[in-house]
C-alpha positions in Angstrom: 16.3 -8.1 3.5 14.7 -5.0 5.0 12.2 -7.0 7.0 14.9 -9.2 8.3 16.9 -6.2 9.3 13.9 -4.6 11.0 13.3 -7.9 12.9 16.8 -7.6 14.3 16.1 -4.3 15.8 14.9 -4.4 19.4 11.7 -2.4 20.0 10.8 -2.2 16.3 7.8 -4.2 15.1 6.8 -4.1 11.5 3.0 -4.4 11.3 2.6 -4.0 7.5 3.8 -2.8 4.2 3.1 0.4 2.2 3.4 1.3 -1.5 2.5 4.1 -3.8 1.6 2.7 -7.1 2.9 4.5 -10.3 0.6 6.9 -12.0 -1.3 5.3 -14.8 -4.2 6.1 -17.2 -6.4 3.4 -15.7 -6.5 2.3 -12.1 -6.7 -1.4 -13.1 -3.3 -1.1 -14.4 -1.9 -1.0 -10.9 -3.5 -4.1 -9.7 -0.3 -6.2 -10.2 1.5 -3.8 -7.9 -1.1 -4.1 -5.1 -1.3 -8.0 -5.6 2.6 -8.2 -5.3 2.6 -6.3 -2.2 -0.3 -8.3 -0.8 1.6 -11.5 -1.5 4.8 -10.1 0.1 3.0 -9.2 3.3 1.3 -12.6 3.5 4.7 -14.3 3.0 5.8 -12.5 6.0 2.9 -12.8 8.2 2.0 -9.1 8.0 -1.5 -7.9 8.2 -1.4 -4.3 7.4 -1.4 -3.0 3.7 -1.3 0.7 3.2 -1.9 1.1 -0.5 -4.2 3.0 -2.8 -4.8 6.6 -3.2 -7.8 8.8 -4.5 -7.4 7.5 -8.1 -7.0 3.8 -7.4 -8.2 3.0 -3.8 -11.1 0.8 -5.2 -8.5 -1.6 -6.9 -6.4 -1.4 -3.7 -9.3 -2.5 -1.5 -10.1 -5.3 -3.8 -6.4 -6.4 -3.5 -6.6 -6.3 0.4 -5.7 -2.8 1.4 -6.3 -2.1 5.1 -5.5 1.6 4.7 -6.0 3.9 1.8 -4.9 7.6 1.3 -7.7 9.7 -0.2 -6.8 13.2 0.7 -7.3 14.7 -2.7 -10.9 13.3 -2.7 -11.6 15.1 0.5 -9.5 18.2 0.2 -9.1 18.6 -3.6 -5.9 19.1 -5.5 -2.9 20.9 -4.0 -2.5 24.4 -5.3 1.3 24.1 -5.2 
């Protein structure tokens, strides 16, 4: 429904989808979340997939991520 609503807005172009997977003990546990987003994006003809963070980006890439967020891997944990 959100994609349809966005499509009705002049000047707004949806290029992809984004998700933040739940925190789990093992990164492979989030594979179904990433696969579902990939399938949803494909069903709507969207190429961009922002999914995966420091703890699970490898699985996200395997499932088609085009953008990952790895700030903790670069900058370390937040102090607050």
